N, C-alpha and C positions, 0 to 999 in steps of 0.2 A: 252501681251503674247499670242502666238499661243498655241494651245493644240494639243497633239498627243497621241496615245496609245503607252505605253511602250511595246516593243516586248515581247510577251508571257505572258502578264498579264491582258488579258481581258479588264476590264473596268478601269484599272489604267491609268490615264492621266498624261503625263509629260509636263511641261511647257518649251516652247522654246522662245527665243527672237523673236519679231515680224520680219517677213521677212525671218526667217531661214527655210530652207527646212528640212523635217523630217529626211533625211539622214545626216544632218549636226549637229545633236544633240550633238555629242561628240566634235564638233568643236566650241561650244559656250562658252567654258571655257577660262578664262584668264590664265596667268602664264604659258602658253605652256604645260599644263598637259593633254590636250585632247587626246594625244597619249596614255596616261595611260588608259583611258576609253576604247579606241579602242582595245588595247592589252588585257585588262581584258576580254572584250566581246568575244575575239577569243576562250576562253576556256569554255564558257557557256555550261553546261551539262556534263562536264568532270571533272577529277581530275588530273591535270598535275604534281602534286607533288609526286604522288605515295604513299603518306602516308594514313593510315587508320583513323587517328584522329589528332586533334589539328594542322591543317594545314592552317588555314586562314592567319596567319601572314607570313608563308612561301610562300604562293601564292602571297600575296601582295609584298613581297620582290622580288620574281621572276619577277612579272610584272614590278616593278620599275627598276630592273636591265636590263630587255629587252628593256626598253624605255630610257635608258641612265641616270637614276637617281641612286643614292646610296640609299640603303634601311637601315633598322635598324640593319640587321644582326642577329636579334633575332627571335625566334619562339613564342614569347609572344606578343599577340595583343596589350597589354597596352604599349609596347615599342614605339608604334607610337604616343602616347600622347605627347611625348617629342621630336618628330621628325619634321623636316621641319618648315614651317612658320605657326603659329596658325592663323586661321581665325575665325570670330565670328559666322558664320552660314554655312549652306550647300551651296557649290558652285560646279559646275560640275568640276570634276577632283580632288576635295579635298578628302583626306582620312578621312573616318569616323571611329572613335574609340568608341566602345560601350561596355557597361557592359552586362554580362550574368551570369546566376546562378553559373556556374562553370568556372569562369574566364572571359575573354573578347572576343570580336570579332572585326574584322576590314575588311573594304572594301573600294571601291572607289565610290564616288557619280557620277552617270551617268545622273541624272535628278531630277526633283521635281514633285511630284504628285499634283493633284488638291487640296488636303488638306494641302499642304505645307510640306509634309513628303519627305525626300530624298529617291530617288531610288538608291540602292546600288548594285554594282557587288561585290560579295565576294565569297571566297572559303570556303569549309567545311560548306556549308549551305545545309543541307539535304545530306551530303557527296558528294557534287558536287559544281561546280561553278554555282551560280544563280544570276539573276538580279531581285531584289524585293524591294518594298517600306518598309522602316523601320520607326517605330514611332520616331519622333524627340526626345521624352523623353528618349529613350534608349541611345542616343548618347551624350557622355560627352566631346568630342573633335573633331574638324575638323582641319586638317593640310594640307597645300599644299606641294607637293614634292619639294625637293631641290637637286641640283646637288652635 
C-alpha cells in the first residue's frame, strides 16, 4: 500500500493501492461507488442541506441521489444499517453507520488511516461536512450503495 496525507488532516495517512496516484484515491473503490466519495467531498466545509441539526442522514441521502443511487429516504442515520449491501469492513465508497450518544451518525468511507481507522466524509460533523478519521470501534455497520 502507498501512503498519502488525507486532505486537511495534518499527519493522518490514508492507504492507497500500490501504483495509485494520490488524486485517484476516490477511484480505488469497487462497486462503482467512488463517485459517491467525490460528490461528498464537493461539500467539505459547508452545509448543503440548510438544516441546523440532525442532518448527516439527509446529507448522505442527497449525495446518493446526486450520484444515481436511491437513498433510504429517512433522516435517521441508523436507517442506513439496513440499506444496500452489507460489507464486513471499511471499503472506500462504503457507507459507515456509527453510534453516538444522542442517536447515530453516517458518512462515506474515503480512505483508511495508518492505524486502520476509516476516514469518513460526513455531514453535521461540527455543523459542516468534514472528512476525518473515525475510530473503528464506533462503527457498527458498513454498507455499499445500491441502485
